[in-house]
C-alpha positions, 0 to 999 in steps of 0.5 A: 201495836198490830192489835191497836192498828187492827182495832183502828181499822175496824173502827174505820170500817164501821164509820165508813159503812153508810157514811157520807162522802161529798165531792165538790167541783167548781168551774165556769161555763167558759172554762168548761166549754172553751178551755182545753182540758187542764187540772184544777182542785176539787174538794172531797169531804168524808164523814168521820166520827170526830175531828179531835180526840175525846181526851184532848181536843188538840189531838186528832181523833183516831178516825181522822188520823186513819182517814188521812192515811187512807184517802191519798191511796184512793184519790191520787194527789189528795192532800188533807185540808182540814177537819170541820163539824157541820150540824153535829157531823164531822168531815175530813176534807181533802183537796184532790186534782180533777180535770176540767175543760173541753176535750177532743180525740187527742185529749188525755184524761190523766186525772182520776176524775174529770168534768169535761165538755165535747164538741157536740155540747155535752157536759159529762163526768168521767173516771179513769180505769186506774181510779176504779181499781183503787176505789174498788180495792178501798171499798173491799178492804174497808168492808164498805157496802153502802157509801153515800156519795154526793157529787156536785158541780157548780158552774158559773155562767160567765158567758155574758148572757143567760144560757139554757142547758139540757139536764139529765138525771141531776138536781139543779139548785136542789130541783130534780131534773131527770130529763129536761132543761134549765136556764142559768142566768148571766153571772149566776151559779148553777149547782148540778148534783148527780143522781145516785145512779149517775154517781154509782156509774162513774165511782162505784161500778167495775167499768172502764172509762165510763162517762155520764152526761149530766148537762148539755148545750141546747139551741132552743 
């Protein structure tokens, strides 16, 4: 039994090395910039070898079963949602709690991950110290040295008018914006995808309470 578990863990290590992990957060401009920090659900999708066993499609694959055990130890409050295949690649998806909203000096960032706005109009991504510890331990135990992490934040413009936002080291609707601005039309969505550097800062480095600004209000 112990030998079988070791084989499964070894397989999980190989599958996770260099695999894709996608974190998707959805919010609105008013929720992010005017509502006090609160908890919402985001979607984390982790690539696995397959969703089902090759012997019987009704049985979850070993890689999926192991991922269901591992991920709640990494993302606090993670709950398995589904496993699906997209363009021949299989993903195990989990609902995870994230903090969304405007903060002040008294705000408590209790969730592992937070998408926040400040009084100065800055919009940032942040991870807390306890999450760093669990995430780094996960990478160490699974021998992961090349995790392809994609973090996307979809913001719906519900302000009633077009808004202009500064952008920093992100892709906005698949267009790179290392430093500049973008206009989000009224009643439309803008998808901000953090660059590899920004994602590494908040998810993969041994740092404490780092915040990465990826957008901000502009008066121009």
